[in-house]
N, C-alpha and C positions, 0 to 999 in steps of 0.2 A: 296812806295808800300802798299798796305793796302787789306784786304779783309772784306765785307761787306755783312749779310746775309740779306735776303729780303723774306718774308713769303707775297706776295699779298693777301690782305683780301680778295679780289674777289673769289680766289682758298680755296676749303674746305680741311682740313686736310688730309681727307683720300684720295686724289687725287694722281694718282702712276706716272704723269707728267705735266710740264707744257710748252707752247708755247707762248714764247716771244720775240719782236724785242729789242735787246740791241742799245741804240745810245748814242756816244760820241761828244759833243757839242765843236767846237774850245778849243782843248788841246792846253799846251800852249809847250811841248812836245811829240815825239814820243812815241808810246807804244802800248800795248795790254790790252784786258779783255778776261778774262776766266771764261768761268759761268759754275759752277756745282752741286750736289747736296748737301744742307747743311750736313754738320755731315759727309762726305765721303772726303777722300782723294782729293788733288787737281790733274786734270788730267797733262798733260806736253803739252798739246795744247792749243792754242786759239781760241777762236771765233772770235774775232775781232781786226784786225790790223791797226792803227790811225798813222798819220803824224799829226805835227802840220802844220795851223790850222785847219784841215779837221772836219768837220760835216761829220760823217758815220753812217749806219746802218747795223745791220745783225740779222738775225733769228736765233734762240737756243730754241733747246729744252734739257729741264734738267729733269732727274726722280727725283718724289715726288714733297713734295706740296711746298718747300722751296729753294730759290737760295741762294748759295753762290757768289759771284761776285768779282773775286781776280784783282784789278787794277796792271797791270805791266808795271808802269809807273811812272819815280819819282818824278815826280807832282801831286800835284791835277788834279783831272778829273770831268767833269762835265760829268755824267752817267743818262741816262732814261732807264726805262724800260716800255716794253708796253705790259700787257698780252694781245696775243690772243686768248688763251682757254689751257684748261687741259685736260687731261684723266681721267677717274675712274674706 
């Protein structure tokens, strides 16, 4: 399990929130992703649950300009983040 921090270059550092689609591509094991504001405590809920070898997406809204994305899976997982917009 790993957590990555993402600060999309299209989002200004003054943004109050980001809207994006999280996608998992053909994972080798079941798991979940949790997206939350970077630098804050991780919530106990997930944004996307997946099974192997499922490719699945879900829309997420996160406060602040940068995301922390927690991969709650024992295996490495290919994750895509497509930013739809942000709040200023």
